[in-house]
PyMOL Python script that loads the backbone (N, CA, C, O; Angstrom):
from pymol import cmd

cmd.read_pdbstr("""\
ATOM      1  N   MET A   1       0.843  -1.181   0.000  1.00  0.00           N
ATOM      2  CA  MET A   1       0.000   0.000   0.000  1.00  0.00           C
ATOM      3  C   MET A   1       0.887   1.241   0.000  1.00  0.00           C
ATOM      4  O   MET A   1       2.028   1.219   0.460  1.00  0.00           O
ATOM      5  N   VAL A   2       0.340   2.287  -0.513  1.00  0.00           N
ATOM      6  CA  VAL A   2       1.039   3.564  -0.493  1.00  0.00           C
ATOM      7  C   VAL A   2       0.230   4.549   0.346  1.00  0.00           C
ATOM      8  O   VAL A   2      -0.929   4.291   0.670  1.00  0.00           O
ATOM      9  N   ASN A   3       0.828   5.647   0.686  1.00  0.00           N
ATOM     10  CA  ASN A   3       0.200   6.634   1.567  1.00  0.00           C
ATOM     11  C   ASN A   3      -0.691   7.589   0.776  1.00  0.00           C
ATOM     12  O   ASN A   3      -0.619   8.803   0.966  1.00  0.00           O
ATOM     13  N   GLU A   4      -1.519   7.058  -0.099  1.00  0.00           N
ATOM     14  CA  GLU A   4      -2.480   7.834  -0.887  1.00  0.00           C
ATOM     15  C   GLU A   4      -3.811   7.112  -0.872  1.00  0.00           C
ATOM     16  O   GLU A   4      -3.862   5.883  -0.814  1.00  0.00           O
ATOM     17  N   LEU A   5      -4.900   7.887  -0.924  1.00  0.00           N
ATOM     18  CA  LEU A   5      -6.232   7.302  -0.944  1.00  0.00           C
ATOM     19  C   LEU A   5      -6.791   7.322  -2.360  1.00  0.00           C
ATOM     20  O   LEU A   5      -6.505   8.229  -3.142  1.00  0.00           O
ATOM     21  N   ASP A   6      -7.601   6.299  -2.684  1.00  0.00           N
ATOM     22  CA  ASP A   6      -8.275   6.298  -3.980  1.00  0.00           C
ATOM     23  C   ASP A   6      -9.588   7.072  -3.862  1.00  0.00           C
ATOM     24  O   ASP A   6      -9.889   7.642  -2.814  1.00  0.00           O
ATOM     25  N   GLU A   7     -10.365   7.085  -4.945  1.00  0.00           N
ATOM     26  CA  GLU A   7     -11.618   7.856  -4.973  1.00  0.00           C
ATOM     27  C   GLU A   7     -12.661   7.327  -3.987  1.00  0.00           C
ATOM     28  O   GLU A   7     -13.620   8.032  -3.674  1.00  0.00           O
ATOM     29  N   GLN A   8     -12.489   6.098  -3.493  1.00  0.00           N
ATOM     30  CA  GLN A   8     -13.418   5.524  -2.522  1.00  0.00           C
ATOM     31  C   GLN A   8     -12.924   5.668  -1.082  1.00  0.00           C
ATOM     32  O   GLN A   8     -13.597   5.235  -0.147  1.00  0.00           O
ATOM     33  N   GLY A   9     -11.744   6.278  -0.904  1.00  0.00           N
ATOM     34  CA  GLY A   9     -11.206   6.493   0.434  1.00  0.00           C
ATOM     35  C   GLY A   9     -10.341   5.364   0.958  1.00  0.00           C
ATOM     36  O   GLY A   9      -9.970   5.371   2.132  1.00  0.00           O
ATOM     37  N   TYR A  10     -10.005   4.383   0.108  1.00  0.00           N
ATOM     38  CA  TYR A  10      -9.131   3.280   0.501  1.00  0.00           C
ATOM     39  C   TYR A  10      -7.684   3.608   0.122  1.00  0.00           C
ATOM     40  O   TYR A  10      -7.426   4.339  -0.834  1.00  0.00           O
ATOM     41  N   TYR A  11      -6.748   3.051   0.894  1.00  0.00           N
ATOM     42  CA  TYR A  11      -5.349   3.231   0.529  1.00  0.00           C
ATOM     43  C   TYR A  11      -5.077   2.553  -0.806  1.00  0.00           C
ATOM     44  O   TYR A  11      -5.513   1.426  -1.044  1.00  0.00           O
ATOM     45  N   LYS A  12      -4.349   3.253  -1.677  1.00  0.00           N
ATOM     46  CA  LYS A  12      -3.991   2.676  -2.971  1.00  0.00           C
ATOM     47  C   LYS A  12      -2.984   1.550  -2.777  1.00  0.00           C
ATOM     48  O   LYS A  12      -2.119   1.598  -1.904  1.00  0.00           O
ATOM     49  N   GLN A  13      -3.128   0.547  -3.615  1.00  0.00           N
ATOM     50  CA  GLN A  13      -2.214  -0.585  -3.576  1.00  0.00           C
ATOM     51  C   GLN A  13      -1.473  -0.647  -4.906  1.00  0.00           C
ATOM     52  O   GLN A  13      -2.046  -0.391  -5.965  1.00  0.00           O
ATOM     53  N   THR A  14      -0.194  -0.991  -4.834  1.00  0.00           N
ATOM     54  CA  THR A  14       0.622  -1.078  -6.042  1.00  0.00           C
ATOM     55  C   THR A  14       1.376  -2.399  -6.061  1.00  0.00           C
ATOM     56  O   THR A  14       1.472  -3.093  -5.048  1.00  0.00           O
ATOM     57  N   LYS A  15       1.899  -2.727  -7.208  1.00  0.00           N
ATOM     58  CA  LYS A  15       2.776  -3.877  -7.384  1.00  0.00           C
ATOM     59  C   LYS A  15       2.121  -5.190  -6.970  1.00  0.00           C
ATOM     60  O   LYS A  15       2.705  -5.971  -6.219  1.00  0.00           O
ATOM     61  N   HIS A  16       0.912  -5.431  -7.461  1.00  0.00           N
ATOM     62  CA  HIS A  16       0.231  -6.701  -7.203  1.00  0.00           C
ATOM     63  C   HIS A  16       0.935  -7.824  -7.946  1.00  0.00           C
ATOM     64  O   HIS A  16       1.369  -7.643  -9.084  1.00  0.00           O
ATOM     65  N   CYS A  17       1.049  -8.976  -7.313  1.00  0.00           N
ATOM     66  CA  CYS A  17       1.633 -10.132  -7.990  1.00  0.00           C
ATOM     67  C   CYS A  17       1.170 -11.414  -7.323  1.00  0.00           C
ATOM     68  O   CYS A  17       0.744 -11.425  -6.168  1.00  0.00           O
ATOM     69  N   VAL A  18       1.268 -12.489  -8.081  1.00  0.00           N
ATOM     70  CA  VAL A  18       1.027 -13.833  -7.562  1.00  0.00           C
ATOM     71  C   VAL A  18       2.392 -14.359  -7.133  1.00  0.00           C
ATOM     72  O   VAL A  18       3.351 -14.318  -7.904  1.00  0.00           O
ATOM     73  N   ILE A  19       2.473 -14.849  -5.908  1.00  0.00           N
ATOM     74  CA  ILE A  19       3.742 -15.332  -5.360  1.00  0.00           C
ATOM     75  C   ILE A  19       3.650 -16.839  -5.153  1.00  0.00           C
ATOM     76  O   ILE A  19       2.716 -17.336  -4.524  1.00  0.00           O
ATOM     77  N   GLU A  20       4.634 -17.558  -5.693  1.00  0.00           N
ATOM     78  CA  GLU A  20       4.721 -19.002  -5.491  1.00  0.00           C
ATOM     79  C   GLU A  20       5.832 -19.267  -4.479  1.00  0.00           C
ATOM     80  O   GLU A  20       6.983 -18.888  -4.697  1.00  0.00           O
ATOM     81  N   ILE A  21       5.478 -19.923  -3.367  1.00  0.00           N
ATOM     82  CA  ILE A  21       6.418 -20.187  -2.279  1.00  0.00           C
ATOM     83  C   ILE A  21       6.561 -21.698  -2.113  1.00  0.00           C
ATOM     84  O   ILE A  21       5.579 -22.438  -2.184  1.00  0.00           O
ATOM     85  N   GLN A  22       7.799 -22.145  -1.890  1.00  0.00           N
ATOM     86  CA  GLN A  22       8.055 -23.566  -1.652  1.00  0.00           C
ATOM     87  C   GLN A  22       8.639 -23.730  -0.250  1.00  0.00           C
ATOM     88  O   GLN A  22       9.577 -23.030   0.132  1.00  0.00           O
ATOM     89  N   PHE A  23       8.065 -24.674   0.515  1.00  0.00           N
ATOM     90  CA  PHE A  23       8.565 -24.993   1.844  1.00  0.00           C
ATOM     91  C   PHE A  23       9.367 -26.284   1.752  1.00  0.00           C
ATOM     92  O   PHE A  23       8.884 -27.283   1.218  1.00  0.00           O
ATOM     93  N   ILE A  24      10.593 -26.268   2.272  1.00  0.00           N
ATOM     94  CA  ILE A  24      11.475 -27.434   2.222  1.00  0.00           C
ATOM     95  C   ILE A  24      11.750 -27.898   3.645  1.00  0.00           C
ATOM     96  O   ILE A  24      12.069 -27.087   4.515  1.00  0.00           O
ATOM     97  N   GLY A  25      11.629 -29.198   3.883  1.00  0.00           N
ATOM     98  CA  GLY A  25      11.896 -29.759   5.201  1.00  0.00           C
ATOM     99  C   GLY A  25      10.871 -29.334   6.234  1.00  0.00           C
ATOM    100  O   GLY A  25      11.229 -28.833   7.300  1.00  0.00           O
ATOM    101  N   ILE A  26       9.596 -29.530   5.926  1.00  0.00           N
ATOM    102  CA  ILE A  26       8.523 -29.149   6.858  1.00  0.00           C
ATOM    103  C   ILE A  26       8.608 -30.011   8.108  1.00  0.00           C
ATOM    104  O   ILE A  26       8.618 -31.240   8.031  1.00  0.00           O
ATOM    105  N   THR A  27       8.668 -29.349   9.268  1.00  0.00           N
ATOM    106  CA  THR A  27       8.731 -30.067  10.538  1.00  0.00           C
ATOM    107  C   THR A  27       7.414 -29.991  11.308  1.00  0.00           C
ATOM    108  O   THR A  27       7.173 -30.780  12.222  1.00  0.00           O
ATOM    109  N   GLU A  28       6.567 -29.036  10.931  1.00  0.00           N
ATOM    110  CA  GLU A  28       5.276 -28.876  11.611  1.00  0.00           C
ATOM    111  C   GLU A  28       4.324 -28.173  10.653  1.00  0.00           C
ATOM    112  O   GLU A  28       4.708 -27.239   9.949  1.00  0.00           O
ATOM    113  N   ILE A  29       3.071 -28.638  10.635  1.00  0.00           N
ATOM    114  CA  ILE A  29       2.067 -27.981   9.803  1.00  0.00           C
ATOM    115  C   ILE A  29       0.716 -28.090  10.498  1.00  0.00           C
ATOM    116  O   ILE A  29       0.342 -29.155  10.988  1.00  0.00           O
ATOM    117  N   GLU A  30      -0.008 -26.984  10.535  1.00  0.00           N
ATOM    118  CA  GLU A  30      -1.316 -26.962  11.183  1.00  0.00           C
ATOM    119  C   GLU A  30      -2.244 -26.068  10.374  1.00  0.00           C
ATOM    120  O   GLU A  30      -1.952 -24.890  10.166  1.00  0.00           O
ATOM    121  N   PHE A  31      -3.359 -26.624   9.919  1.00  0.00           N
ATOM    122  CA  PHE A  31      -4.374 -25.882   9.179  1.00  0.00           C
ATOM    123  C   PHE A  31      -5.691 -26.008   9.931  1.00  0.00           C
ATOM    124  O   PHE A  31      -6.143 -27.121  10.200  1.00  0.00           O
ATOM    125  N   ASP A  32      -6.310 -24.887  10.271  1.00  0.00           N
ATOM    126  CA  ASP A  32      -7.608 -24.877  10.937  1.00  0.00           C
ATOM    127  C   ASP A  32      -8.595 -24.075  10.098  1.00  0.00           C
ATOM    128  O   ASP A  32      -8.234 -23.060   9.502  1.00  0.00           O
ATOM    129  N   SER A  33      -9.816 -24.524  10.055  1.00  0.00           N
ATOM    130  CA  SER A  33     -10.928 -23.813   9.402  1.00  0.00           C
ATOM    131  C   SER A  33     -10.716 -23.588   7.917  1.00  0.00           C
ATOM    132  O   SER A  33     -11.132 -22.560   7.382  1.00  0.00           O
ATOM    133  N   PHE A  34     -10.067 -24.545   7.237  1.00  0.00           N
ATOM    134  CA  PHE A  34      -9.874 -24.430   5.796  1.00  0.00           C
ATOM    135  C   PHE A  34     -11.219 -24.557   5.101  1.00  0.00           C
ATOM    136  O   PHE A  34     -11.993 -25.464   5.409  1.00  0.00           O
ATOM    137  N   GLY A  35     -11.504 -23.657   4.167  1.00  0.00           N
ATOM    138  CA  GLY A  35     -12.766 -23.699   3.446  1.00  0.00           C
ATOM    139  C   GLY A  35     -12.628 -23.087   2.066  1.00  0.00           C
ATOM    140  O   GLY A  35     -11.531 -22.697   1.665  1.00  0.00           O
ATOM    141  N   TYR A  36     -13.709 -23.002   1.352  1.00  0.00           N
ATOM    142  CA  TYR A  36     -13.671 -22.513  -0.018  1.00  0.00           C
ATOM    143  C   TYR A  36     -13.659 -20.982  -0.102  1.00  0.00           C
ATOM    144  O   TYR A  36     -13.446 -20.440  -1.187  1.00  0.00           O
ATOM    145  N   GLN A  37     -13.879 -20.276   1.005  1.00  0.00           N
ATOM    146  CA  GLN A  37     -13.886 -18.818   0.986  1.00  0.00           C
ATOM    147  C   GLN A  37     -12.826 -18.235   1.917  1.00  0.00           C
ATOM    148  O   GLN A  37     -13.093 -17.259   2.617  1.00  0.00           O
ATOM    149  N   ASN A  38     -11.642 -18.812   1.935  1.00  0.00           N
ATOM    150  CA  ASN A  38     -10.574 -18.302   2.789  1.00  0.00           C
ATOM    151  C   ASN A  38     -10.152 -16.913   2.322  1.00  0.00           C
ATOM    152  O   ASN A  38     -10.061 -16.650   1.122  1.00  0.00           O
ATOM    153  N   VAL A  39      -9.898 -16.031   3.282  1.00  0.00           N
ATOM    154  CA  VAL A  39      -9.400 -14.693   2.982  1.00  0.00           C
ATOM    155  C   VAL A  39      -8.173 -14.464   3.865  1.00  0.00           C
ATOM    156  O   VAL A  39      -8.299 -14.235   5.068  1.00  0.00           O
ATOM    157  N   ILE A  40      -6.999 -14.527   3.262  1.00  0.00           N
ATOM    158  CA  ILE A  40      -5.763 -14.337   4.032  1.00  0.00           C
ATOM    159  C   ILE A  40      -5.566 -12.854   4.302  1.00  0.00           C
ATOM    160  O   ILE A  40      -5.521 -12.045   3.375  1.00  0.00           O
ATOM    161  N   PHE A  41      -5.452 -12.509   5.556  1.00  0.00           N
ATOM    162  CA  PHE A  41      -5.265 -11.127   5.993  1.00  0.00           C
ATOM    163  C   PHE A  41      -3.787 -10.797   6.140  1.00  0.00           C
ATOM    164  O   PHE A  41      -3.367  -9.676   5.854  1.00  0.00           O
ATOM    165  N   ASP A  42      -2.996 -11.773   6.586  1.00  0.00           N
ATOM    166  CA  ASP A  42      -1.588 -11.517   6.855  1.00  0.00           C
ATOM    167  C   ASP A  42      -0.795 -12.801   6.658  1.00  0.00           C
ATOM    168  O   ASP A  42      -1.260 -13.890   6.995  1.00  0.00           O
ATOM    169  N   LEU A  43       0.397 -12.664   6.114  1.00  0.00           N
ATOM    170  CA  LEU A  43       1.332 -13.771   5.932  1.00  0.00           C
ATOM    171  C   LEU A  43       2.637 -13.308   6.558  1.00  0.00           C
ATOM    172  O   LEU A  43       3.266 -12.372   6.064  1.00  0.00           O
ATOM    173  N   ALA A  44       3.050 -13.958   7.644  1.00  0.00           N
ATOM    174  CA  ALA A  44       4.228 -13.500   8.392  1.00  0.00           C
ATOM    175  C   ALA A  44       5.240 -14.629   8.523  1.00  0.00           C
ATOM    176  O   ALA A  44       4.877 -15.786   8.736  1.00  0.00           O
ATOM    177  N   PHE A  45       6.507 -14.276   8.394  1.00  0.00           N
ATOM    178  CA  PHE A  45       7.608 -15.222   8.547  1.00  0.00           C
ATOM    179  C   PHE A  45       8.488 -14.766   9.699  1.00  0.00           C
ATOM    180  O   PHE A  45       8.751 -13.573   9.850  1.00  0.00           O
ATOM    181  N   GLU A  46       8.944 -15.716  10.515  1.00  0.00           N
ATOM    182  CA  GLU A  46       9.910 -15.384  11.559  1.00  0.00           C
ATOM    183  C   GLU A  46      10.761 -16.598  11.882  1.00  0.00           C
ATOM    184  O   GLU A  46      10.357 -17.740  11.660  1.00  0.00           O
ATOM    185  N   GLU A  47      11.939 -16.331  12.407  1.00  0.00           N
ATOM    186  CA  GLU A  47      12.841 -17.415  12.784  1.00  0.00           C
ATOM    187  C   GLU A  47      12.273 -18.164  13.979  1.00  0.00           C
ATOM    188  O   GLU A  47      11.714 -17.567  14.899  1.00  0.00           O
ATOM    189  N   ASN A  48      12.426 -19.487  13.949  1.00  0.00           N
ATOM    190  CA  ASN A  48      11.977 -20.351  15.029  1.00  0.00           C
ATOM    191  C   ASN A  48      13.111 -21.349  15.258  1.00  0.00           C
ATOM    192  O   ASN A  48      13.095 -22.446  14.699  1.00  0.00           O
ATOM    193  N   GLY A  49      14.082 -20.978  16.067  1.00  0.00           N
ATOM    194  CA  GLY A  49      15.293 -21.788  16.218  1.00  0.00           C
ATOM    195  C   GLY A  49      16.061 -21.758  14.918  1.00  0.00           C
ATOM    196  O   GLY A  49      16.372 -20.683  14.405  1.00  0.00           O
ATOM    197  N   SER A  50      16.373 -22.925  14.376  1.00  0.00           N
ATOM    198  CA  SER A  50      17.069 -22.979  13.082  1.00  0.00           C
ATOM    199  C   SER A  50      16.086 -23.079  11.919  1.00  0.00           C
ATOM    200  O   SER A  50      16.501 -23.196  10.766  1.00  0.00           O
ATOM    201  N   ASN A  51      14.789 -23.034  12.213  1.00  0.00           N
ATOM    202  CA  ASN A  51      13.749 -23.126  11.182  1.00  0.00           C
ATOM    203  C   ASN A  51      13.101 -21.780  10.929  1.00  0.00           C
ATOM    204  O   ASN A  51      13.418 -20.784  11.579  1.00  0.00           O
ATOM    205  N   ILE A  52      12.184 -21.770   9.967  1.00  0.00           N
ATOM    206  CA  ILE A  52      11.391 -20.588   9.648  1.00  0.00           C
ATOM    207  C   ILE A  52       9.929 -20.938   9.872  1.00  0.00           C
ATOM    208  O   ILE A  52       9.450 -21.969   9.402  1.00  0.00           O
ATOM    209  N   GLU A  53       9.225 -20.073  10.592  1.00  0.00           N
ATOM    210  CA  GLU A  53       7.797 -20.273  10.844  1.00  0.00           C
ATOM    211  C   GLU A  53       7.007 -19.309   9.976  1.00  0.00           C
ATOM    212  O   GLU A  53       7.258 -18.104   9.974  1.00  0.00           O
ATOM    213  N   CYS A  54       6.052 -19.855   9.240  1.00  0.00           N
ATOM    214  CA  CYS A  54       5.155 -19.054   8.423  1.00  0.00           C
ATOM    215  C   CYS A  54       3.772 -19.120   9.062  1.00  0.00           C
ATOM    216  O   CYS A  54       3.244 -20.202   9.317  1.00  0.00           O
ATOM    217  N   ARG A  55       3.199 -17.958   9.316  1.00  0.00           N
ATOM    218  CA  ARG A  55       1.880 -17.890   9.944  1.00  0.00           C
ATOM    219  C   ARG A  55       0.913 -17.185   8.988  1.00  0.00           C
ATOM    220  O   ARG A  55       1.187 -16.075   8.532  1.00  0.00           O
ATOM    221  N   LEU A  56      -0.199 -17.821   8.692  1.00  0.00           N
ATOM    222  CA  LEU A  56      -1.241 -17.232   7.864  1.00  0.00           C
ATOM    223  C   LEU A  56      -2.400 -16.863   8.774  1.00  0.00           C
ATOM    224  O   LEU A  56      -3.036 -17.734   9.367  1.00  0.00           O
ATOM    225  N   ASP A  57      -2.671 -15.568   8.882  1.00  0.00           N
ATOM    226  CA  ASP A  57      -3.813 -15.088   9.652  1.00  0.00           C
ATOM    227  C   ASP A  57      -4.902 -14.707   8.664  1.00  0.00           C
ATOM    228  O   ASP A  57      -4.620 -14.209   7.574  1.00  0.00           O
ATOM    229  N   SER A  58      -6.126 -14.941   9.048  1.00  0.00           N
ATOM    230  CA  SER A  58      -7.234 -14.794   8.133  1.00  0.00           C
ATOM    231  C   SER A  58      -8.297 -13.863   8.684  1.00  0.00           C
ATOM    232  O   SER A  58      -8.485 -13.752   9.895  1.00  0.00           O
ATOM    233  N   SER A  59      -8.989 -13.196   7.768  1.00  0.00           N
ATOM    234  CA  SER A  59     -10.174 -12.453   8.183  1.00  0.00           C
ATOM    235  C   SER A  59     -11.426 -13.313   7.965  1.00  0.00           C
ATOM    236  O   SER A  59     -12.517 -12.959   8.413  1.00  0.00           O
ATOM    237  N   ASN A  60     -11.255 -14.444   7.275  1.00  0.00           N
ATOM    238  CA  ASN A  60     -12.349 -15.394   7.080  1.00  0.00           C
ATOM    239  C   ASN A  60     -11.774 -16.777   6.782  1.00  0.00           C
ATOM    240  O   ASN A  60     -11.107 -16.969   5.765  1.00  0.00           O
ATOM    241  N   GLY A  61     -12.029 -17.727   7.655  1.00  0.00           N
ATOM    242  CA  GLY A  61     -11.620 -19.104   7.382  1.00  0.00           C
ATOM    243  C   GLY A  61     -10.245 -19.457   7.900  1.00  0.00           C
ATOM    244  O   GLY A  61      -9.969 -19.353   9.095  1.00  0.00           O
ATOM    245  N   LEU A  62      -9.390 -19.872   6.994  1.00  0.00           N
ATOM    246  CA  LEU A  62      -8.113 -20.504   7.280  1.00  0.00           C
ATOM    247  C   LEU A  62      -7.231 -19.757   8.293  1.00  0.00           C
ATOM    248  O   LEU A  62      -7.015 -18.549   8.190  1.00  0.00           O
ATOM    249  N   GLU A  63      -6.746 -20.501   9.249  1.00  0.00           N
ATOM    250  CA  GLU A  63      -5.655 -20.090  10.135  1.00  0.00           C
ATOM    251  C   GLU A  63      -4.619 -21.196  10.011  1.00  0.00           C
ATOM    252  O   GLU A  63      -4.958 -22.369  10.172  1.00  0.00           O
ATOM    253  N   ALA A  64      -3.362 -20.855   9.728  1.00  0.00           N
ATOM    254  CA  ALA A  64      -2.375 -21.902   9.486  1.00  0.00           C
ATOM    255  C   ALA A  64      -1.007 -21.511  10.000  1.00  0.00           C
ATOM    256  O   ALA A  64      -0.668 -20.331  10.084  1.00  0.00           O
ATOM    257  N   THR A  65      -0.224 -22.526  10.345  1.00  0.00           N
ATOM    258  CA  THR A  65       1.175 -22.370  10.721  1.00  0.00           C
ATOM    259  C   THR A  65       1.966 -23.463  10.017  1.00  0.00           C
ATOM    260  O   THR A  65       1.580 -24.632  10.030  1.00  0.00           O
ATOM    261  N   ILE A  66       3.078 -23.071   9.403  1.00  0.00           N
ATOM    262  CA  ILE A  66       3.984 -24.019   8.765  1.00  0.00           C
ATOM    263  C   ILE A  66       5.384 -23.713   9.267  1.00  0.00           C
ATOM    264  O   ILE A  66       5.845 -22.576   9.177  1.00  0.00           O
ATOM    265  N   VAL A  67       6.061 -24.726   9.796  1.00  0.00           N
ATOM    266  CA  VAL A  67       7.450 -24.581  10.232  1.00  0.00           C
ATOM    267  C   VAL A  67       8.292 -25.455   9.310  1.00  0.00           C
ATOM    268  O   VAL A  67       8.028 -26.647   9.148  1.00  0.00           O
ATOM    269  N   ALA A  68       9.324 -24.837   8.701  1.00  0.00           N
ATOM    270  CA  ALA A  68      10.148 -25.563   7.734  1.00  0.00           C
ATOM    271  C   ALA A  68      11.607 -25.146   7.869  1.00  0.00           C
ATOM    272  O   ALA A  68      11.927 -24.100   8.434  1.00  0.00           O
ATOM    273  N   GLU A  69      12.480 -25.993   7.336  1.00  0.00           N
ATOM    274  CA  GLU A  69      13.910 -25.692   7.345  1.00  0.00           C
ATOM    275  C   GLU A  69      14.246 -24.549   6.396  1.00  0.00           C
ATOM    276  O   GLU A  69      15.107 -23.723   6.697  1.00  0.00           O
ATOM    277  N   GLU A  70      13.570 -24.500   5.252  1.00  0.00           N
ATOM    278  CA  GLU A  70      13.800 -23.458   4.262  1.00  0.00           C
ATOM    279  C   GLU A  70      12.487 -23.018   3.646  1.00  0.00           C
ATOM    280  O   GLU A  70      11.543 -23.802   3.544  1.00  0.00           O
ATOM    281  N   VAL A  71      12.432 -21.756   3.235  1.00  0.00           N
ATOM    282  CA  VAL A  71      11.308 -21.234   2.470  1.00  0.00           C
ATOM    283  C   VAL A  71      11.898 -20.508   1.266  1.00  0.00           C
ATOM    284  O   VAL A  71      12.721 -19.603   1.411  1.00  0.00           O
ATOM    285  N   LEU A  72      11.463 -20.920   0.069  1.00  0.00           N
ATOM    286  CA  LEU A  72      11.979 -20.321  -1.157  1.00  0.00           C
ATOM    287  C   LEU A  72      10.868 -19.615  -1.905  1.00  0.00           C
ATOM    288  O   LEU A  72       9.757 -20.135  -2.008  1.00  0.00           O
ATOM    289  N   VAL A  73      11.160 -18.431  -2.430  1.00  0.00           N
ATOM    290  CA  VAL A  73      10.245 -17.760  -3.336  1.00  0.00           C
ATOM    291  C   VAL A  73      10.579 -18.266  -4.726  1.00  0.00           C
ATOM    292  O   VAL A  73      11.648 -17.970  -5.258  1.00  0.00           O
ATOM    293  N   MET A  74       9.669 -19.029  -5.316  1.00  0.00           N
ATOM    294  CA  MET A  74       9.901 -19.659  -6.613  1.00  0.00           C
ATOM    295  C   MET A  74       9.604 -18.718  -7.769  1.00  0.00           C
ATOM    296  O   MET A  74      10.288 -18.746  -8.792  1.00  0.00           O
ATOM    297  N   SER A  75       8.569 -17.874  -7.602  1.00  0.00           N
ATOM    298  CA  SER A  75       8.244 -16.938  -8.668  1.00  0.00           C
ATOM    299  C   SER A  75       7.389 -15.793  -8.144  1.00  0.00           C
ATOM    300  O   SER A  75       6.669 -15.926  -7.155  1.00  0.00           O
ATOM    301  N   LEU A  76       7.493 -14.672  -8.833  1.00  0.00           N
ATOM    302  CA  LEU A  76       6.638 -13.487  -8.630  1.00  0.00           C
ATOM    303  C   LEU A  76       6.090 -13.129 -10.001  1.00  0.00           C
ATOM    304  O   LEU A  76       6.852 -12.790 -10.906  1.00  0.00           O
ATOM    305  N   THR A  77       4.780 -13.203 -10.161  1.00  0.00           N
ATOM    306  CA  THR A  77       4.162 -12.909 -11.444  1.00  0.00           C
ATOM    307  C   THR A  77       3.287 -11.671 -11.307  1.00  0.00           C
ATOM    308  O   THR A  77       2.262 -11.719 -10.627  1.00  0.00           O
ATOM    309  N   PRO A  78       3.670 -10.558 -11.942  1.00  0.00           N
ATOM    310  CA  PRO A  78       2.862  -9.335 -11.846  1.00  0.00           C
ATOM    311  C   PRO A  78       1.474  -9.538 -12.430  1.00  0.00           C
ATOM    312  O   PRO A  78       1.301 -10.231 -13.433  1.00  0.00           O
ATOM    313  N   ILE A  79       0.484  -8.918 -11.786  1.00  0.00           N
ATOM    314  CA  ILE A  79      -0.889  -8.946 -12.293  1.00  0.00           C
ATOM    315  C   ILE A  79      -1.446  -7.535 -12.257  1.00  0.00           C
ATOM    316  O   ILE A  79      -0.989  -6.699 -11.478  1.00  0.00           O
ATOM    317  N   GLN A  80      -2.430  -7.273 -13.098  1.00  0.00           N
ATOM    318  CA  GLN A  80      -3.113  -5.977 -13.125  1.00  0.00           C
ATOM    319  C   GLN A  80      -4.351  -6.062 -12.257  1.00  0.00           C
ATOM    320  O   GLN A  80      -5.030  -7.089 -12.245  1.00  0.00           O
ATOM    321  N   ARG A  81      -4.656  -4.996 -11.530  1.00  0.00           N
ATOM    322  CA  ARG A  81      -5.851  -4.951 -10.687  1.00  0.00           C
ATOM    323  C   ARG A  81      -6.654  -3.740 -11.033  1.00  0.00           C
ATOM    324  O   ARG A  81      -7.707  -3.508 -10.440  1.00  0.00           O
TER     325      ARG A  81
END
""", "prot")
cmd.dss("prot")
cmd.show_as("cartoon", "prot")
cmd.util.cbc("prot")
cmd.orient("prot")
């Protein structure tokens, strides 16, 4: 997001893309409330010992945690919105 509002009063968003992520050496995985209308609100990564923890917070549906040895960004594909 940028520090500008659009005509509807929402913060403008730029640089939209589809991100493909690969988890290598998964040591823990937990998915709760998975459904067909999941809305991911936040995707956060942090160190967890020698691993990386990925947390998906949702405004609707899915809540998930994945702990893995490595996380790789495989691709970023720009999209128009």
